[in-house]
C-alpha positions in Angstrom: 0.0 0.0 0.0 1.2 3.5 -0.8 2.2 5.6 2.2 -0.4 8.3 3.1 0.5 11.6 1.6 1.7 14.1 4.2 -0.2 17.4 4.5 2.0 20.4 3.7 0.3 22.6 6.2 0.8 20.1 9.0 4.5 19.7 8.1 4.9 23.5 8.0 3.2 23.7 11.4 5.6 21.1 12.9 8.6 22.8 11.4 7.5 26.1 12.9 7.2 24.5 16.3 10.6 22.8 16.0 12.3 26.0 15.0 10.7 28.0 17.9 11.7 25.3 20.4 15.3 25.2 19.2 15.6 28.9 19.3 14.4 29.1 22.9 16.5 26.1 23.9 19.7 27.9 22.6 18.8 31.0 24.6 18.2 29.3 28.0 21.3 28.0 29.8 21.3 24.2 30.4 21.3 24.8 34.2 18.1 26.8 34.0 16.3 24.4 31.6 17.4 21.2 33.4 13.9 20.4 34.8 11.8 21.9 31.9 11.1 18.4 30.4 9.4 17.2 33.6 7.6 20.4 34.5 3.8 20.3 34.6 1.3 23.1 34.4 0.2 22.3 37.9 3.7 22.7 39.2 4.0 26.1 37.5 0.8 27.2 39.1 2.0 26.0 42.5 5.3 27.9 42.1 3.3 31.1 41.3 1.4 30.7 44.5 4.6 30.2 46.4 6.0 33.4 44.9 2.8 35.2 45.9 3.3 34.1 49.5 6.9 35.3 49.5 5.9 38.7 48.2 3.2 38.9 50.8 5.9 38.3 53.5 7.9 41.2 52.1 4.8 43.5 52.0 5.0 43.6 48.2 1.9 41.6 47.4 0.8 41.7 43.7 -2.5 40.5 42.2 -1.4 37.1 41.0 -4.9 36.1 40.2 -4.4 38.0 36.9 -2.4 34.9 35.8 -5.4 32.5 36.2 -6.7 33.2 32.6 -3.2 32.4 31.4 -3.0 29.0 33.2 -6.6 28.2 32.1 -5.9 29.2 28.5 -2.6 27.1 28.5 -4.6 24.1 29.7 -6.9 24.3 26.7 -4.2 25.3 24.3 -2.0 22.4 25.3 -4.8 20.0 24.1 -4.9 21.7 20.8 -1.1 21.7 20.2 -0.5 18.3 21.7 -1.1 16.5 18.4 1.7 18.5 16.8 4.1 17.8 19.7 3.7 14.0 20.0 7.0 12.2 20.4 8.9 15.4 21.1 9.9 17.4 24.3 8.3 20.5 23.0 5.0 20.7 25.0 6.3 21.5 28.5 8.3 24.4 27.2 5.0 26.3 26.7 4.7 26.8 30.5 8.0 25.7 32.1 9.9 29.0 31.5 7.1 31.0 33.3 8.2 29.6 36.7 11.8 30.6 36.2 11.0 34.1 34.8 8.6 34.9 37.7 11.0 33.7 40.3 13.9 35.8 39.0 11.7 38.9 38.3 10.1 38.8 41.8 13.2 40.3 43.3 12.4 43.6 41.4 8.8 44.6 41.9 8.6 47.0 39.0 9.8 44.4 36.5 7.7 41.7 38.0 4.6 43.9 37.6 5.3 44.5 33.9 5.9 40.8 33.2 2.6 39.8 35.0 0.7 42.3 32.8 2.3 40.8 29.7 1.5 37.2 30.6 -2.1 38.1 31.5 -2.5 39.7 28.0 -1.3 36.4 26.4 -3.8 34.5 28.5 -6.6 36.6 27.0 -5.7 35.3 23.6 -5.8 31.6 24.6 -9.5 31.5 25.9 -11.1 30.6 22.6 -9.2 27.2 22.4 -11.6 26.0 25.2 -14.4 25.6 22.6 -12.6 25.1 19.4 -10.1 22.4 20.3 -12.4 19.4 20.1 -14.0 20.5 16.8 -10.9 21.6 14.8 -8.0 19.6 16.3 -7.7 17.5 13.0 -8.0 20.5 10.7 -4.7 21.3 8.9 -5.3 25.0 8.6 -6.3 25.2 12.3 -3.1 23.4 13.2 -1.0 25.9 11.3 -2.6 28.7 13.3 -2.0 26.8 16.5 1.7 26.5 15.6 1.9 30.3 15.2 0.6 30.7 18.8 3.3 28.3 20.0 6.0 30.2 18.2 4.8 33.5 19.6 4.5 32.2 23.2 8.1 30.8 23.1 9.3 34.0 21.5 7.9 35.9 24.4 9.6 33.5 26.9 12.9 34.0 25.1 12.6 37.8 25.3 11.6 37.8 29.0 14.2 35.3 30.0 17.0 37.2 28.2 15.8 40.4 29.9 15.9 39.1 33.5 18.9 36.9 33.2 21.4 39.4 31.9 23.9 40.9 34.3 22.9 44.3 35.7 19.4 43.7 34.4 17.8 45.7 37.2 20.0 48.7 36.3 19.0 48.4 32.6 15.3 47.7 33.3 14.0 51.3 32.9 15.9 52.0 29.7 15.6 48.6 28.1 11.9 47.9 28.8 10.8 50.2 26.0 12.7 48.1 23.5 11.2 44.9 25.0 7.7 46.5 25.1 7.8 47.0 21.3 8.7 43.4 20.7 6.0 42.3 23.1 3.4 44.5 21.5 4.4 42.9 18.1 3.8 39.4 19.6 0.4 40.4 21.1 -0.6 42.0 17.8 0.3 38.8 16.0 -1.8 36.8 18.5 -4.8 39.1 18.2 -4.8 38.8 14.4 -4.6 35.0 14.6 -7.6 35.1 17.0 -9.6 36.5 14.1 -8.2 33.8 11.9 -9.3 31.1 14.3 -12.8 32.6 14.3 -12.9 32.3 10.5 -11.6 28.8 10.5 -14.4 27.9 12.9 -17.0 29.3 10.5 -17.6 26.6 7.8 -19.2 29.2 5.5 -16.0 31.1 5.2 -13.5 28.4 4.4 -12.3 30.0 1.2 -12.1 33.4 2.8 -10.2 31.9 5.8 -7.6 30.4 3.4 -7.0 33.7 1.7 -6.8 35.5 5.1 -4.3 33.0 6.4 -2.0 33.7 3.5 -2.3 37.5 4.0 -1.8 37.1 7.7 1.4 35.2 7.2 2.6 37.9 4.9 1.7 40.6 7.4 3.5 38.6 10.1 6.7 38.5 8.2 6.4 42.1 7.2 5.7 43.2 10.8 8.8 41.3 12.1 10.9 42.9 9.4 9.6 46.4 10.2 10.2 45.9 13.9 13.8 44.9 13.2 14.3 48.0 10.9 12.8 50.4 13.4 15.0 49.0 16.2 18.1 49.3 13.9 17.3 52.9 13.0 16.7 53.9 16.6 19.8 52.1 17.8 21.9 53.8 15.0 20.5 57.2 16.1 21.3 56.6 19.7 24.8 55.3 18.9 25.5 58.5 16.9 24.3 60.6 19.8 26.5 58.6 22.3 29.5 59.2 20.0 28.8 63.0 20.2 28.4 62.8 24.0 31.7 61.0 24.2 33.2 63.7 21.9 34.7 60.8 20.0 36.4 61.0 16.6 37.6 57.5 15.6 38.8 58.5 12.1 42.5 58.2 13.1 41.9 54.8 14.8 40.1 53.4 11.7 42.8 54.6 9.4 45.6 53.1 11.5 43.8 49.7 11.8 43.0 49.6 8.1 46.6 50.3 7.3 48.0 47.6 9.6 45.4 45.0 8.8 46.0 45.6 5.0 49.7 45.1 5.6 49.1 41.8 7.4 46.6 40.6 4.8 49.0 41.5 1.9 51.8 39.4 3.4 49.9 36.8 5.6 52.8 34.5 6.1 54.8 37.2 7.9 52.6 36.9 11.0 51.9 33.2 10.8 54.5 32.3 13.4 52.8 34.2 16.2 49.7 32.0 15.7 51.9 29.0 16.7 53.4 30.6 19.8 52.1 28.6 22.8 51.5 31.8 25.0 49.6 33.4 22.1 47.6 30.3 21.4 46.4 30.2 25.0 45.5 33.9 24.9 43.5 33.5 21.7 41.4 30.6 23.1 38.0 31.4 24.7 39.1 30.6 28.2 39.8 32.8 31.2 43.5 32.2 31.4 45.8 34.0 30.7 43.9 37.3 30.9 47.0 39.4 30.1 49.8 39.1 27.5 52.6 41.6 26.9 53.9 41.6 23.3 57.3 43.1 23.8 59.7 44.3 21.2 62.0 47.1 19.9 60.8 49.8 17.5 60.5 48.6 13.9 60.1 44.9 14.8 56.5 44.7 13.5 54.5 44.8 16.8 51.7 46.9 15.4 51.4 44.7 12.3 51.1 41.6 14.5 48.4 43.3 16.5 46.5 44.2 13.4 46.8 40.6 12.1 45.6 39.1 15.4 42.7 41.5 15.6 41.7 40.7 12.0 41.9 37.0 12.7 39.6 37.2 15.8 37.1 39.5 14.0 36.8 37.0 11.2 34.8 34.8 13.6 31.7 36.1 15.5 32.8 34.2 18.6 34.8 37.0 20.0 34.2 40.7 20.6 37.4 42.5 19.5 38.3 46.0 20.8 41.5 47.8 19.6 43.3 51.1 20.3 46.5 52.2 18.8 48.6 54.9 20.5 51.1 56.9 18.4 52.7 60.3 18.7 51.6 60.9 15.1 48.1 61.5 16.5 48.5 63.3 19.8 45.0 62.6 20.9 45.5 58.8 20.6 47.9 58.9 23.6 45.6 60.8 26.0 44.0 58.7 28.8 40.5 60.0 28.3 40.7 59.3 24.6 41.8 55.7 25.2 38.9 55.3 27.6 36.3 56.8 25.3 37.6 54.7 22.3 37.5 51.4 24.2 34.1 52.2 25.8 32.4 53.1 22.5 33.6 49.9 20.8 32.3 47.8 23.7 28.9 49.6 23.8 28.6 49.1 20.0 28.1 45.4 20.6 24.9 45.6 22.7 21.7 47.4 21.7 20.3 47.5 25.3 23.5 49.0 26.6 23.2 51.7 23.8 19.7 52.4 25.0 20.8 52.5 28.7 23.6 55.0 28.1 21.4 57.1 25.8 18.6 57.5 28.4 20.6 57.4 31.6 23.6 59.5 30.5 22.9 61.5 27.3 19.3 62.5 27.9 19.9 63.1 31.6 22.8 65.4 30.6 25.5 63.7 32.7 29.0 64.9 32.1 31.3 62.4 30.4 34.0 62.9 33.1 36.9 60.4 33.6 35.3 59.1 36.8 31.9 58.6 35.0 33.5 56.8 32.1 35.6 54.5 34.3 32.5 53.5 36.2 30.6 53.0 33.0 33.4 50.8 31.6 33.1 48.4 34.5 29.3 48.3 34.1 29.5 47.7 30.4 31.9 44.9 30.7 29.9 43.3 33.5 26.8 43.5 31.4 28.4 42.1 28.3 29.9 39.1 30.0 26.8 38.4 32.1 24.4 37.8 29.2 22.5 34.5 29.5 24.1 31.8 27.4 26.9 34.3 26.7 29.9 32.5 25.3 31.5 35.5 23.5 34.8 36.4 25.1 36.2 40.0 24.9 39.7 40.5 23.5 41.2 44.0 24.0 44.3 45.1 22.0 46.3 48.1 23.3 49.2 49.0 21.0 51.9 51.5 21.6 51.3 52.0 25.4 54.8 53.2 25.8 53.8 56.3 23.7 51.5 57.4 26.5 52.6 59.7 29.3 54.2 57.6 32.1 51.6 58.5 34.8 48.8 57.6 32.4 50.3 54.3 31.5 49.8 53.2 35.1 46.3 54.5 35.0 45.4 52.6 31.8 46.9 49.3 33.1 45.2 49.7 36.5 41.8 50.2 35.0 42.1 47.3 32.6 43.4 45.0 35.3 40.5 45.9 37.6 38.0 45.1 34.9 39.7 41.9 34.0 39.9 40.8 37.6 36.1 41.3 38.0 35.5 39.3 34.8 37.8 36.4 35.9 36.1 36.2 39.3 32.8 35.5 37.5 34.4 32.9 35.2 34.0 35.2 32.2 36.6 35.7 29.4 38.1 39.2 29.3 41.5 39.3 27.7 44.0 42.1 27.1 47.1 42.2 24.9 49.5 45.1 25.5 52.0 45.7 22.7 54.9 48.1 23.3 58.5 48.6 24.1 59.8 47.8 27.5 60.5 50.4 30.2 61.1 50.4 33.9 57.6 51.5 34.7 56.0 48.9 32.4 58.3 46.3 33.8 56.9 47.1 37.2 53.2 47.4 36.4 53.1 44.4 34.1 55.3 42.1 36.2 54.3 38.5 36.4 52.3 38.8 33.2 53.0 36.4 30.3 55.4 37.9 27.8 55.9 37.3 24.1 59.3 38.9 23.5 60.2 39.5 19.9 63.9 39.6 21.0 63.5 35.9 21.9 61.9 35.1 18.5 64.7 36.0 16.2 64.4 32.8 14.2 60.7 33.2 13.6 61.2 36.9 12.7 64.1 36.0 10.3 61.8 33.5 8.5 59.0 36.1 8.4 61.2 38.8 7.0 62.6 36.4 4.5 59.1 35.6 3.3 58.2 39.3 3.2 61.4 40.1 1.2 60.7 37.3 -1.3 57.2 38.7 -1.8 58.5 42.2 -2.4 61.3 41.0 -4.8 58.9 38.7 -6.7 56.7 41.8 -7.3 59.7 43.3 -9.2 60.5 40.0 -10.9 60.2 41.4 -14.4 62.9 44.1 -13.8 65.1 41.7 -11.8 64.9 39.0 -14.4 66.7 41.4 -16.8 69.6 41.3 -14.4 69.6 37.5 -14.4 67.9 37.2 -11.0 65.1 34.5 -11.0 63.4 32.0 -8.7 66.0 30.7 -6.3 68.1 33.9 -6.7 65.2 36.0 -5.4 64.8 33.6 -2.4 68.5 33.8 -1.7 68.3 37.7 -1.8 65.4 37.6 0.6 67.3 35.5 3.0 70.3 37.8 2.8 68.0 40.8 3.7 66.5 38.8 6.6 69.8 37.8 8.1 71.1 41.3 8.1 67.8 42.8 9.3 68.3 40.8 12.6 64.6 40.9 13.4 64.1 44.5 12.3 61.1 44.7 9.8 61.6 48.4 9.4 65.2 48.0 8.2 64.1 45.3 5.7 61.4 47.5 4.3 63.8 50.4 3.9 66.3 48.2 2.1 63.7 46.8 -0.3 62.4 50.3 -1.0 66.0 51.3 -1.7 66.4 48.4 -4.1 63.1 49.2 -5.8 63.9 52.9 -6.4 67.5 52.8 -7.5 69.1 51.9 -10.8 71.4 48.8 -11.0 73.3 47.6 -14.1 73.9 44.0 -12.9 73.1 41.5 -10.3 76.4 42.0 -8.4 75.4 45.6 -7.7 72.2 44.5 -6.0 74.0 41.9 -3.8 76.7 44.4 -3.0 74.1 47.0 -2.0 72.5 44.7 0.5 76.0 43.9 1.9 77.2 47.5 2.2 74.0 49.2 3.4 74.4 50.3 7.0 73.0 47.9 9.6 71.9 50.7 12.1 68.7 52.6 11.2 70.3 55.9 12.1 73.1 55.2 9.6 70.6 54.1 7.0 68.6 57.3 7.5 71.8 59.3 7.3 72.6 57.8 3.9 69.0 58.6 2.7 69.4 62.1 4.0 72.8 62.5 2.3 71.2 61.5 -1.0 68.4 64.0 -0.4 70.6 67.0 0.3 73.3 66.2 -2.2 71.9 68.8 -4.7 70.9 71.4 -2.0 72.7 74.8 -1.9 73.9 76.0 1.5 70.7 78.0 2.2 68.6 74.9 1.6 70.8 72.8 3.8 70.5 75.3 6.6 66.7 75.4 6.3 66.6 71.6 6.5 68.7 71.8 9.6 66.3 74.4 11.0 63.3 72.1 10.3 64.9 69.1 11.9 65.8 71.3 14.9 62.2 72.1 15.4 61.4 68.4 15.3 64.1 67.5 17.7 63.8 70.2 20.3 60.3 71.7 20.2 58.6 71.7 23.6 55.8 69.6 22.1 55.1 68.2 18.5 53.9 71.0 16.2 50.9 70.8 13.9 51.6 71.6 10.3 49.9 75.0 10.5 52.0 75.8 13.6 55.2 74.6 11.9 54.7 76.8 8.8 54.0 79.8 11.0 57.1 79.1 13.2 59.4 78.9 10.1 57.9 82.2 8.8 58.7 84.0 12.1 62.2 82.4 12.3 63.5 85.2 10.1 63.0 87.6 13.0 60.8 89.9 11.0 57.5 90.6 12.8 56.1 92.2 9.6 56.4 89.1 7.5 53.3 88.6 5.3 54.0 85.4 3.4 53.6 82.0 4.9 56.2 79.3 4.2 54.8 77.0 1.5 53.4 73.6 2.4 55.6 71.7 -0.1 58.4 71.8 2.5 56.8 68.8 4.1 57.2 66.8 0.9 60.8 67.7 0.4 62.3 68.0 3.9 60.3 66.0 6.3 60.6 62.6 4.7 63.4 61.7 7.1 63.0 61.9 10.9 66.8 62.0 11.6 69.7 63.9 10.2 73.5 63.6 9.8 73.6 67.4 9.9 75.0 68.9 13.1 72.0 70.1 15.1 73.3 71.9 18.2 70.7 72.3 20.9 71.9 75.8 21.9 71.7 77.1 18.4 68.3 75.5 17.8 66.9 77.0 21.1 68.0 80.5 20.0 66.3 80.1 16.7 63.1 78.9 18.5 63.4 81.9 20.8 63.7 84.3 17.8 60.6 82.7 16.2 58.6 82.9 19.4 59.5 86.5 20.3 59.0 87.6 16.7 55.5 86.0 16.6 54.5 87.8 19.8 55.9 91.1 18.5 53.8 90.7 15.4 50.8 89.8 17.5 51.1 92.9 19.7 50.6 95.0 16.7 48.2 93.0 14.6 45.8 92.1 17.4 45.3 95.6 18.7 41.7 96.8 17.9 43.0 99.7 15.9 44.8 97.5 13.4 43.0 97.3 10.0 40.3 94.6 10.2 40.8 93.4 6.7 44.5 93.0 6.9 44.3 91.2 10.3 41.7 88.8 9.1 43.7 88.1 5.9 46.8 87.3 7.9 45.0 84.9 10.2 43.2 83.2 7.3 46.6 82.7 5.6 47.8 81.0 8.8 50.6 83.4 9.4 49.8 83.5 13.2 49.2 79.7 13.6 52.4 79.7 15.8 50.9 82.1 18.3 49.5 79.6 20.7 52.8 77.8 20.9 54.7 81.0 21.3 52.5 82.2 24.1 53.0 78.9 25.9 56.7 78.6 25.7 58.4 82.0 25.1 59.3 82.2 28.8 61.0 78.8 28.8 63.1 79.7 25.8 64.2 83.1 27.2 65.0 81.7 30.6 67.1 79.0 28.9 69.0 81.6 26.9 69.7 84.1 29.7 70.9 81.3 32.0 73.5 80.2 29.4 77.0 81.8 29.5 77.4 84.7 27.1 74.0 84.0 25.7 72.9 87.5 24.8 76.3 88.5 23.4 76.2 86.3 20.4 75.8 88.0 17.0 72.2 87.2 15.9 68.8 88.7 16.0 67.8 87.6 19.5 69.0 90.6 21.5 67.4 92.9 19.0 63.9 91.2 19.1 64.1 90.9 22.9 64.6 94.6 23.2 61.8 95.3 20.8 59.4 93.0 22.7 60.4 94.5 26.1 59.9 98.1 24.8 56.5 97.2 23.3 55.3 95.6 26.6 56.6 98.5 28.6 54.7 100.9 26.5 51.4 99.1 27.3 51.1 101.2 30.4 50.7 100.6 34.2 49.2 97.1 34.1 52.6 95.6 34.9 53.7 98.0 37.6 52.0 95.8 40.2 54.6 93.1 39.7 57.7 95.4 40.2 57.9 95.1 44.0 56.4 91.7 44.3 58.3 89.1 46.4 58.9 86.3 43.9 61.8 84.4 45.6 60.7 81.1 44.2 60.4 82.5 40.7 63.7 84.2 41.0 65.4 80.9 41.4 64.5 80.1 37.8 66.6 83.0 36.5 63.9 85.7 36.4 66.3 88.2 38.1 68.4 88.1 35.0 65.4 89.6 33.1 65.1 92.7 35.2 67.2 94.6 32.7 64.2 94.2 30.3 61.6 96.3 32.1 58.8 95.0 30.0 59.8 91.3 29.9 60.4 90.7 33.6 56.8 91.3 34.9 55.4 89.6 31.8 57.5 86.5 32.5 56.3 86.5 36.1 52.7 86.8 35.0 53.1 84.0 32.5 54.6 81.6 35.0 52.0 82.4 37.6 49.3 81.8 35.1 50.4 78.1 34.8 49.2 77.3 38.3 45.8 75.6 38.7 44.8 78.3 41.1 45.2 81.0 38.5 43.2 78.9 36.1 40.3 78.7 38.5 40.1 82.5 38.8 39.6 83.0 35.0 37.3 80.1 34.0 34.3 82.3 33.7 36.1 85.4 32.3 35.8 84.5 28.7 32.9 83.4 26.6 32.3 83.2 22.9 32.7 86.9 22.2 34.4 87.9 18.9 35.0 91.6 19.8 38.6 92.6 20.3 39.7 94.2 23.6 42.5 96.7 24.1 45.8 94.8 24.6 47.2 95.4 28.1 49.3 92.3 28.5 50.5 89.3 26.4 47.6 87.2 27.4 45.3 89.7 25.8 47.0 89.1 22.5 46.1 85.4 22.6 42.5 86.3 23.6 42.2 88.6 20.6 43.8 86.1 18.3 41.3 83.5 19.3 38.4 86.0 19.1 39.5 86.7 15.5 39.4 83.0 14.7 35.9 82.7 16.2 34.7 85.5 13.9 36.3 84.0 10.8 34.7 80.6 11.5 31.3 82.3 11.0 32.0 83.8 7.6 31.1 82.1 4.3 33.5 84.1 2.0 36.3 86.6 2.2 37.9 88.8 -0.5 41.1 87.3 -1.8 40.5 83.9 -0.3 39.1 81.0 -2.3 36.3 78.8 -0.9 38.8 75.9 -0.7 41.3 78.0 1.3 38.5 79.2 3.7 37.3 75.6 4.2 40.9 74.5 4.9 41.3 77.3 7.4 38.1 76.3 9.3 39.2 72.6 9.3 42.7 73.3 10.6 41.9 76.2 13.1 38.4 75.4 14.4 39.8 74.0 17.6 42.4 76.7 18.1 39.7 79.2 19.2 38.9 77.3 22.4 42.1 75.8 23.9 42.5 74.8 27.5 44.0 77.7 29.5 46.2 75.5 31.7 49.5 75.4 29.8 50.5 72.0 31.1 47.3 70.4 29.7 47.6 68.5 26.4 44.3 70.2 25.3 46.2 73.6 25.4 47.1 72.8 21.8 44.2 70.5 20.6 41.3 72.6 21.7 37.5 72.2 21.5 34.7 73.1 19.1 32.8 75.3 21.5 33.4 77.4 24.6 31.0 75.2 26.6 33.1 72.1 25.9 36.2 73.9 27.0 34.7 75.2 30.2 33.5 71.7 31.0 37.0 70.3 30.5 38.7 73.1 32.4 36.4 72.4 35.4 38.4 69.2 35.9 41.5 71.4 36.6 40.1 73.4 39.5 38.0 72.9 42.6 34.4 73.7 42.0 31.8 74.7 44.7 28.1 73.7 44.3 25.2 75.7 45.6 23.6 73.8 48.5 20.1 75.2 48.2 17.6 72.5 47.3 16.7 72.2 43.6 19.2 74.9 42.6 20.4 74.0 39.0 23.3 76.5 38.8 26.6 75.0 37.7 29.4 74.8 40.2 31.3 78.0 41.1 35.1 78.5 41.0 35.4 80.4 44.2 33.7 80.9 47.6 33.1 84.6 46.7 31.3 83.6 43.5 29.1 81.2 45.4 28.4 83.8 48.1 27.3 86.4 45.4 25.1 83.8 43.8 23.3 83.0 47.1 22.7 86.7 47.8 21.4 87.3 44.3 19.3 84.3 43.7 18.2 82.9 47.1 18.1 85.5 49.8 15.7 87.7 47.9 13.3 84.8 47.6 13.5 83.1 51.0 15.3 85.7 53.1 17.4 84.9 56.1 15.8 84.5 59.4 17.4 86.6 62.1 18.5 84.5 65.0 18.8 86.2 68.3 22.2 85.8 69.8 22.1 84.2 73.2 24.9 83.3 75.7 24.3 79.6 75.6 21.5 77.0 75.4 21.3 73.7 77.2 22.0 70.8 74.9 18.4 69.5 75.0 17.0 72.9 74.1 19.4 73.1 71.1 18.3 69.7 69.9 14.6 70.6 70.3 15.1 73.8 68.3 16.8 71.8 65.5 13.8 69.4 65.4 11.4 72.3 65.2 13.3 74.2 62.5 13.5 71.2 60.1 11.6 73.3 57.5 13.9 76.3 57.5 16.3 77.0 54.6 19.7 75.3 54.4 21.3 78.8 54.8 19.4 79.5 58.0 20.4 76.1 59.4 24.0 76.8 58.6 23.8 80.2 60.3 22.2 78.7 63.4 24.9 76.1 63.7 27.6 78.7 63.3 26.1 81.0 66.0 
C-alpha cells in the first residue's frame, strides 16, 4: 500500500514549532532548563502561589490572580497543540519558563509587575481554544494557526528570559523595557490577528475566505517582524551616533591606523603566521579565562603593530569574540591621551549591545550627565559586567592596546590599573576578558606588568628572520620582471630575501627600507644589488643618514641650513607641532614681525621625509632660533591684534595661517628666554635675538601701568629660575612672572568664567590679551562664508585646521592647550576638571558649580536671599543641649542657609 500523503500545512506547522523550540533552547542555559522536560502546568501554578506568599511576606503583594486566565488558557491550548508535539519534548516548554521568569523577576517589583501584565494579556488570547479544540483539532489550517501561537509564546519566553537573566538587568530595566515592550506588542498584535483567523476557521461558510486571510496574515506577520527589526536598527543607530557625540569621539584616526595595519598583514599573511603558533599566544586567543593578560614586547621597527592588526583581524573573522582595539602613536597626539583611550574602548564595547546603547542614551545622554573620567571609568566596569553576564553568553572579549609606551608615564599606570581591575572582576565570574598590550619595555611597564606572560620579539629571532625572508621574497617577486633582466630569477630572489632577513636581525623596518632602496635605485647588474645589500648600514640611524645625504646632495647652503632648521624644530620643540604651527614658526624664524608670506606647504614633501639627520643640530643654536621665532611672533601679534589694526589686513593674515604659531609662542616663550639668559654669554652672540628681545620689552613696557603691580612683588621662588636676569628688560620681567603664575591651577580657576564666545577685540594690556584677541579673530572668521582674496577651498581648509584653536584649555601643562574644543562650553566643561568647584547647597538649585567661595556667596545673595530671606537668630549666651536639639527638630523646615547660620552661631 502506498504511504499516506503528508499534508504540507501540517508539516509547515511542525517545522515552525521545532524552530521555535530550538531557538528558545539555545537562549536558555542548560542549568536553568534542566527540569523543563518534567515540568507540569500544575507545578508552575503552585510555584506562582509560592512566589505570591513570598511577596506577601515582604509586604510587596501583587495581584497574582491575573495569571489565572493564562493557566486556564494554556490548559486548553495544550490540548490543541499536543497532536503536533507528539513524540517530542516541545510541549512542557510552553509553561515551564514561566516559573523561572517569575521567580527571578520577583526580586524587582517594577519588572515583576510588567511581566505579570504581559503574561495576562497572552492569557486573554488563549481563551477561545476552550471551545474550538475538540472540533478543529484535526483541521490542517487550524493546526498551522496553533503553531503560530506556539512560536509567539516561546518568542515571548525568550525575550523575557533574556531580559531578566542578563547581568545588571535591574540597572538596565527602565531604559531597556521600552525596546522589550515594542517586541512584546508585536507578539500580542500577532496573537490578536490570529484570534480572528481562528474565528474564520471555525465558520464553515468562510473556508475560502479563511484560506485567503491565512496567506495574507502570514505575509503581514513577516512584514511586521521585518519592520520591527528595521525600526530598532534605525533607533539604535541614532542613539549610537548621539552617544558618540556625548563622548566627543572622533575615531577617524583609529580606523585609518587599523586599516593600514590589517591591510599590511593581509597582503603578506605568512609574515605573521609564526605568532599563531606561539604557545602563549595560542592560550591567549582561546575562549578561556587564562591567561587574561599578555605583553607583546619588542624594539621599534620589529613589527609589533602589524602583528596586533593581524591578530585582531583573525579574531574578527569569527563572531565568537568581541574585539576591541586602540593604537597609541605620537603621530596622532589625541590617541595617547588617557581620556581618549577610555572613550575609544568604551564606544567599541557599547557598540556590541543594543540594550547598553539604550541605557547609556537614556541614563547619561538624555539626563545630561558629564562624560567625566570618573563617570567613564565606572561606566566601563558596568558595560563589561553586562556584556559578560548575558544568558548563554559565550562570546569572550579581546582587547588590544598597541603603543602603550607612547602614553605619558603616569597615564600608562592608570590605563593598566583600569584594565586590570575590569579583567579581575570578569575572571572572578568565570567570564573571558583578555588584554594584549603591545609596546617597548620600560622600567615603569616592567613594574606594572610584572608576572604577566610575555611574548618577547627579541627571543623570537628565528621566527622573525623567517617572516622577514618571506616578506622580502614577496617584495622581490613583485619586481620579478625588472630583476629578471639582471639575471635574477626564482632561487636567486629567495637567496636575496634570506640575505636581507639575516642582516635585518629581526628589524622589519630596516628590511622595508632596504627593499624600498632596491626598488627605487638603478642597477646595471646583479652584483650591484647583492653588493648594495651587503654594504647598506645595519643601524637605522646610519641608514637614514645615507638617505638624507642623497636627499641634500643637490641642495645649496641655504637649503641645507633650512633643512637643519626644520629638523631642529622636530628634535627640540617643547611639544610636537601641527603643520599649521610649523609653517608659521618657520615664517617668524627670520626675526621679521612684519612678515606677510607663509612658508609653502611643499616643504613637508621635500624636507620631512626623514626623521633624523646627519647634519649637526646643536641644541643651543636651535633653542636660540626657536626663541627668535617665538618672540617675533609675539611682537607681530602685539601690533596685529590691537583693535585699531585694519580689520581686513588682520583677518587676511589669520586666514593665511601666518599666526598659527601664536598659541605655541604664548605657551613657551618664557621657557626659551630663561634657557637663553641662564646660558653663558647667551645675549652677546651676534644674531637677531638681543634685538627682538629689546623690541618686545619696549612694546610691553609701552602698554602702560598694568605691569607695575609686579615690580615690587616678592617672587623668591620664581627668581630661582633666572627671572632676576630679566630685570634689565623692564617689559619682559613682569610679563614673564605673569606667564609663570598663570600656569598654576589656582590661576586657572580664577579665570574660568572670564571669557565666553565673544568675537570683539579688547584693548591689549598684556601678552595674554594678544592670545585672547587672536582666538576672538578665529571665532569671527569661523562664522563667515566668504572673504575677498580667499578662495572657498582655502577658507574651508582654514576652518578645518583652526576650528579647535579658538577654544584651547588655558592650563598650559594640559595637552588640550594645543588641541582645543569646538565650543566654549566644551572647553569650560574640560577646564572644570583642573580646578576645585563649589556647588550651591540650596535645594533644587540648578546653577553649575562655582570657581570660588566669593562667586558662590554672590550667587546665594542674588538668587536665594531675595526669595527666601534669612531668618534673624537672636544671639544668646548659651542654650542647654536638649534645648538646642529641640530647636533643630522644630526648624527642620527652614532653609539650608538658615540652618548653617544657626549652627555657626
